[in-house]
N, C-alpha and C positions, 0 to 999 in steps of 0.2 A: 314109380321109381323110388328106390331107397336113397335117402339123403342123410347127412350128418349134421347135428346141431353144432353151430359154430362155437358154443360155449362149453357144453358138457360132453360133446362128441357122441351123443346118443344117436344111433341109427334108427330111422323110422321112415315110413311112407306117408306120415301125416304132419310133416314139418311145415311151418309157416315162414314165408319170406318177409324180410323187412319191407314195409309198405312203401318206403321212399325209394330205395334203390332196386327193389325186386330181385336182389341177388343173394344176399346173405340169409342163411336158414337158421331157424330157432325152433326148439320144441315147446317153449313156453314163454310167457311174458317175463317171468323172473329171469330166465336165461338171456332174453333180449336186453333187459335193463342192466344185468350184470356185465354184459359185453359192450355197453354203450360207450364208455370212455375210449375204448380201443376202436370201436366201429365208426364212431363219428368222424374219425380222421380220414376215413376212406369212403364213407357213405355218399357224400356229395360228388366225389370223383366218379364213383360207380354209376350214380344217377346220370351225370353228364355223359358218361361213356355210353350208357344204354340209350339215351335220348338223342345223342349227337349234338347237344347244346354246348356252346363254349361258355366258360364261366364268366359271370358279369357281376360287378360289385358296386357300380356307381351309376348315377343318373344325372344328366345335365339339365339345367333349368333356365338357361337364357337370362335375359335382363328383367328388371322390375316391370317395365312397360308391357312386355309380352305376357308376363305372369298375371297381370291384371285383367287381360282380355281373353286369354286362351281358354277354350272350352275343354273340359276334362270329364271323361275320356272321349277321344274322337270316335270310338266305336264301342259296341257292347252294351250300351244303355239306350233307352228310348229318348232320354233328354239329358245330354251332358250339361254341365254347369260351369260358370266362371267362379273364380275365387274359392275353390274348394277348401283351402287351408284356413281361410278366414271363417268359413262355416264350421269347420272342425273346431276352431278355437272358441267360437261363441255357442257351440252346442246345437247348431241347426243343420248339420250336414245331411241328415236324412229327411229334412222338412222340404215341402214344396217340390216333391218329385213324384213321378208316376208310381203307382203301387208296385208294379212289376220291377221297377228299378230298385226300390227299397228292398224287396225280397232278394234280388240278385246281390246287392251290396252286403246285406246281412249274412247271407250264405257264404260268400267269398271272403268276407272279413273273418268269419269263423274258421274257414278252411285254411286261410293263411296263418291264423294264430296257432292252430294245431300243428301246422308244419313248422312254424318258428320255434314253438316250445320243444318239439321233437329234435330239431336240428341244433338249436343253441343251448337247450337245457337238458336234453335227454329225457324229457317228460313223456312217458308212454302211458297215456290214459286208457283204462279199460273200455271207455266209451268211444274211442277213436279207432280209425283204421289201423293206426300204428300199434294199438294194443290188441289187435286181432278181431275187432268187431267187424261185421259185414258191411257196415256203413256208419256214418257219424251222427245219426239222428238223435240218439240219446244225449250225446254231448252238445249238439246244437240246441236241443230243448233247454238245457241248462243255460246255454249262452243267451237264448231269448229271454229266459226268466231274469237273468242278470241285467239285460238291456232294459227290461220293463221297470226294474227297480231304480234305474238312473233317470231321475225326474227330468222330463223334457227332451230326452235323447231321441225317443221314437216320435214319429209324426202324430199329430192330434187324432187322426183317423184310425190309429192302431187299436185293435180289439182282438177278442178271442177268435173271431172268424178270420181276420186278416192273418193272425198267427198260424192258423191251420192252412191257409192258402200258401203262406211262405214255406211251411214244412212240406207241403205237397210238391212244390217246385223242387225243393231239395231232394225229394225222393223220386223224382222223374228221371229214370235211367237214360232217357233220350236227351236230357238237358245237359248243357255244358256246366251247369251248377250242381250236378248230381253229387250228393253226399257220400256216395259209394266210391268216388274217385278222389285220390289225394291231389293236391295242387301245390305248386311252388311259384316263386317269383317269376320265373321265365314264362310260365303258363299264363299268369296274370298279364304280363307285358304283351304277350302275343295276342291274347283274347281282346284286351281293351285298347291296345295300341298307344299306351301312354306310360312312360317310365316313372311318372309320378304316382300312378294309381295304386301300386303295391304299398307305397308309403302311406297313402290315404287310408287304405284298408287296415294297415297296422295301427295307425293312430286311432281309428274308430274302435278297433278291438281293445286297445288300451283304455279307451273311455268306457267301454262296456264292462270290462273285467275289473278295472280299477287299478291296474298296474301294468307296467311294461313287461317285456320278456328279457331274460338274462340280465336283470338289473338295469335294463334300459328305461329311460324316461324321456319321452318325445316332446315334453313341454317346450323346451327351448327351441328345438327345430321347428315345431308347429308355429310358434310365434314369429320366428324369422321368416318362414314361408308366408305367413299371413301379412307380415310387414311388406314383403316384396309385392304382394298382390295389391296392396294399398299404396305402393310407391312411397312408403315411409320407413326407410331403412336406417335413418339417422347416420348416413355416411358409411354404413357397413352393409354391403350387398353380398348375400350368399350366392355363389356361382355354382356350387356343386354340393350335392348331398349324397352320402354313402351309408351303407350298412356294413359294418365290420363283419366279415364272414366267420371270424373266430368267436367274437363276443356277442354279436348281434346288436351292438350299440350304434346309434346314429352319430354321424360326425359331419362337420361342415368345413368347407374351404372358403375363406373370405377374401374379398379384394376391395 
């Protein structure tokens, strides 16, 4: 079927769809990037319309006592943990976990980061689905190299063999962690059953890459959440955490 590029209006039978909304057509990565400022205003709405999902921008977190004992996430991993934000803050988030859980977390933190950069920054990497690649393996390999350079971030047992096993899981098309499929926050929430888990993945990706997305820095939020888990909030308890859907920044509501 002949379609028309949304930017240059070129008619072709070989157009590619936006990987996020699967609706808007482009003839090239350059045309996709040129249209981003306009397209990003409707991309998420088209995605929600296609998936039937209602928009969601906030996650509730209960009180400090429950934060200290809650297992996260309740499903999707072999071994959920307590105090995940404390572990993110001290750099041991990936330590003392089953190997398969480390692989799943690394893959999904990468997939979330690619999604966030596309939605909030308009970053269309050639190595990602959004740039027309058949899968995100090349981009994920770069992500793993960056993680390796972060001293102590990966567990002590990590080596070249484990890296290949992690990549193999990412390229298993029968797996829910397949690098050939895009993922967004609602997918993470549904798969893991924890509204906090997408935030954890975003914070891990920030530690791997060395910067947040869209000018975001999660340091303050991470420390607030870690304080809640230790019941040391110094009279200030964070009751809600949100991601601003326009800027991609973290924000808190205190009581």
